[in-house]
Structures are given as structure tokens and as C-alpha cells.
C-alpha positions as CSV (number, residue, x, y, z in Angstrom):
1,V,-13.4,9.1,20.7
2,P,-14.4,5.7,19.3
3,Y,-12.1,2.9,19.9
4,E,-10.8,1.1,16.8
5,E,-8.9,-2.1,17.0
6,E,-5.6,-1.7,15.2
7,K,-4.6,-4.7,13.1
8,P,-1.0,-5.6,13.2
9,E,1.2,-4.9,10.2
10,E,1.9,-8.0,8.0
11,I,5.3,-8.0,6.4
12,Q,6.3,-10.3,3.6
13,E,9.7,-10.4,2.2
14,L,10.1,-12.2,-1.1
15,P,13.3,-14.1,-1.8
16,E,16.0,-12.1,-3.5
17,E,16.0,-12.5,-7.2
18,V,19.4,-12.3,-9.0
19,R,19.7,-11.9,-12.8
20,V,23.0,-12.0,-14.6
21,V,23.1,-10.4,-18.0
22,E,26.2,-11.1,-20.1
23,S,27.0,-9.1,-23.2
24,I,29.9,-8.1,-25.4
25,S,31.1,-4.5,-25.4
26,E,31.9,-2.5,-28.5
27,D,35.6,-3.4,-28.0
28,G,34.8,-7.1,-28.0
29,K,35.3,-7.7,-24.3
30,P,32.6,-9.7,-22.4
31,K,30.7,-7.6,-19.9
32,K,28.7,-8.8,-16.9
33,K,25.8,-7.0,-15.3
34,K,24.2,-8.4,-12.1
35,I,20.8,-7.2,-11.1
36,R,19.6,-8.0,-7.5
37,T,15.9,-7.4,-6.8
38,R,14.3,-7.5,-3.3
39,V,10.6,-7.0,-2.8
40,I,9.1,-6.3,0.6
41,K,5.3,-6.2,1.0
42,K,3.7,-4.5,4.1
43,V,0.0,-4.9,4.6
44,K,-1.8,-2.7,7.1
45,G,-5.5,-2.6,7.0
46,D,-6.8,-2.3,3.5
47,K,-3.5,-0.8,2.1
48,Q,-0.4,-2.5,0.8
49,E,2.9,-0.9,0.5
50,V,5.3,-2.6,-1.9
51,T,9.0,-1.7,-1.6
52,K,11.2,-2.7,-4.5
53,I,15.0,-2.5,-3.9
54,E,17.0,-3.0,-7.1
55,T,20.8,-3.1,-7.2
56,V,22.7,-3.1,-10.5
57,E,26.3,-4.1,-10.4
58,E,28.5,-3.7,-13.5
59,D,32.1,-4.7,-14.0
60,D,33.9,-1.4,-13.8
61,K,31.2,0.8,-12.4
62,P,30.1,1.4,-8.7
63,S,26.9,-0.4,-7.8
64,E,23.7,1.6,-8.2
65,T,20.6,1.0,-6.0
66,T,17.1,2.1,-6.8
67,V,14.3,2.0,-4.2
68,T,10.7,2.3,-5.2
69,V,7.8,2.5,-2.7
70,E,4.3,2.0,-4.0
71,E,1.1,2.1,-2.0
72,V,-1.9,0.2,-3.5
73,P,-5.2,-1.0,-2.2
74,Y,-4.7,-4.5,-0.7
75,E,-6.3,-7.5,-2.4
76,E,-5.7,-10.9,-0.9
77,E,-3.8,-12.8,-3.5
78,K,-4.9,-16.3,-4.4
79,P,-1.8,-18.6,-4.8
80,E,-0.7,-19.3,-8.3
81,E,-1.1,-22.9,-9.4
82,I,2.0,-23.9,-11.4
83,Q,2.3,-27.0,-13.5
84,E,5.5,-27.9,-15.3
85,L,5.1,-30.5,-17.9
86,P,8.0,-33.0,-18.5
87,E,10.6,-31.7,-21.0
88,E,10.1,-33.1,-24.5
89,V,13.2,-33.8,-26.6
90,R,12.9,-34.4,-30.4
91,V,16.0,-35.4,-32.4
92,I,15.8,-34.9,-36.2
93,E,18.6,-36.5,-38.3
94,S,18.9,-35.5,-41.9
95,I,21.6,-35.5,-44.6
96,S,22.9,-32.2,-45.8
97,E,23.4,-31.2,-49.4
98,D,27.1,-32.2,-49.2
99,G,26.2,-35.7,-47.9
100,K,27.1,-35.3,-44.3
101,P,24.7,-36.4,-41.6
102,K,23.1,-33.5,-39.6
103,K,21.5,-33.7,-36.2
104,K,19.0,-31.2,-34.8
105,K,17.8,-31.5,-31.2
106,I,14.7,-29.6,-30.1
107,R,14.0,-29.4,-26.5
108,T,10.5,-28.1,-25.4
109,R,9.4,-27.2,-21.9
110,V,5.9,-26.1,-21.1
111,I,5.0,-24.3,-17.8
112,K,1.3,-23.5,-17.1
113,K,0.4,-21.0,-14.4
114,V,-3.1,-20.5,-13.3
115,K,-4.2,-17.3,-11.5
116,G,-7.9,-16.7,-11.1
117,D,-9.7,-17.3,-14.4
118,K,-6.6,-16.8,-16.5
119,Q,-3.9,-19.4,-17.6
120,E,-0.4,-18.3,-18.7
121,V,1.3,-20.9,-20.8
122,T,5.0,-20.4,-21.2
123,K,6.7,-22.5,-23.9
124,I,10.5,-22.7,-23.9
125,E,12.0,-24.2,-27.0
126,T,15.7,-24.7,-27.5
127,V,17.0,-25.8,-30.9
128,E,20.5,-27.3,-31.0
129,E,22.2,-27.9,-34.4
130,D,25.7,-29.4,-34.9
131,D,27.8,-26.3,-35.7
132,K,25.5,-23.6,-34.5
133,V,24.9,-21.9,-31.2
134,P,21.8,-23.2,-29.4
135,E,18.8,-20.9,-30.1
136,T,16.1,-20.6,-27.4
137,T,12.6,-19.2,-28.1
138,V,10.3,-18.3,-25.2
139,T,6.6,-17.7,-26.0
140,V,4.1,-16.7,-23.3
141,E,0.5,-16.9,-24.0
142,E,-2.4,-15.9,-21.8
143,V,-5.6,-17.8,-22.3
144,P,-8.9,-18.1,-20.3
145,Y,-8.6,-21.0,-17.8
146,E,-10.8,-24.0,-18.2
147,E,-10.5,-26.7,-15.7
148,E,-9.8,-30.0,-17.2
149,K,-12.3,-32.6,-16.2
150,P,-10.9,-36.0,-15.5
151,E,-12.0,-38.8,-17.7
152,E,-14.7,-41.0,-16.3
153,I,-13.6,-44.6,-16.3
154,Q,-16.0,-47.5,-15.5
155,E,-14.7,-50.9,-14.7
156,L,-17.1,-53.8,-15.1
157,P,-16.9,-56.9,-12.9
158,E,-14.4,-59.5,-14.1
159,E,-15.9,-62.4,-16.1
160,V,-14.3,-65.9,-15.7
161,R,-15.0,-68.7,-18.1
162,V,-13.8,-72.2,-17.7
163,I,-13.6,-74.5,-20.8
164,E,-13.1,-78.1,-20.2
165,S,-11.9,-80.4,-23.0
166,I,-10.3,-83.7,-23.4
167,S,-6.8,-83.8,-25.0
168,E,-5.7,-86.2,-27.6
169,D,-4.1,-88.5,-25.0
170,G,-7.5,-88.8,-23.2
171,K,-6.8,-86.5,-20.2
172,P,-9.2,-83.8,-19.2
173,K,-7.9,-80.3,-19.8
174,K,-9.2,-77.1,-18.2
175,K,-8.8,-73.7,-19.9
176,K,-9.6,-70.6,-17.8
177,I,-10.4,-67.3,-19.6
178,R,-10.6,-64.1,-17.5
179,T,-12.2,-61.0,-19.2
180,R,-12.1,-57.5,-17.8
181,V,-13.9,-54.7,-19.4
182,I,-12.8,-51.0,-18.8
183,K,-15.0,-48.4,-20.4
184,K,-13.8,-44.8,-20.9
């Protein structure tokens, strides 16, 4: 019997993810649904076993847990590169038809995720108007990833010129001019 070295099992437990869904029932009462998701990944050799444990808790119902186990060929994952751009806030002030000033605030967040040769751009836009409920729009777009090349900047040596002149009262005056050139 040929001897085969057995690789140890690699277990990775992802942090528990909790989502809360609030809705209003048919009788007008607010309902809350809490969904807890745990993912455990086991790698042994060239196989990966993904166990997903999902627990759904609703207000007046017993909690329901679903466990799914999936075995897939193991491919080493490259870490995702996530870049979150600073939030952009635009305020638009206008005057309504009845002469009252109106204010509209638009908040935009952009999150870029790079995985392999694809880039996922998530744009979260929230529009807040005076008497209305804030409205949030989330758009996710997947585009081929192109690495942004940094601009090449060339800085030339500083040039110093000294201009000597004689003022109206007969005293010598020196004027120093420094020039720096930066080419993009």
C-alpha cells in the first residue's frame, strides 16, 4: 500500500452575519424578522465543504434553522481588494411653486471591489427631501478591471534669480525670484 501524506483539514469560520428586515403586516403592525447566517468552510485536499447555517427569527413564530452543506472543488481565493470612496453630499435648494424654499440632499457612496479581472462598483445614493421619507437607491455594476496607472510627475530643479536695483532713496535693493516647474 503506497503511503500518502494526509494534509490537515483547514477550517475557516466566517463572522456571523445578522440581517434585520422590518416590514408592516396586513393589520398595520410593524413586524421584525432577524436572519442570522454562519458560514463554515472546511478544506481537505482539493475539496472544499461549505456549511451554511441560517436561522430565521420572527416575532411570534418559533425560530427556524436551515443547514446546507455543499462540497465543491477547492480553488484558493485571492483576497478582494475593497476601496470605499469618500461620501459625496450635494445639497440642492430650490423654490417650490407655492414660493416656499425646498431643500434636497443627495448623499452618494461608491464602493469598488476588485476580484481577479473583474471590478464590482456599488453606488449607494440616498435622496432626502423636506417632507418625504429618504429614498435610497443601490446600483451594482460589474466591469472589467483596469489598473489605474499613477500619473507621472516630473519636477525640474528650482531656478533662483536675484535682481539688484537701486531704490529712489539711493539704497541698493535685492529681489529674489524662485521658480519651480512641475510637469505632469
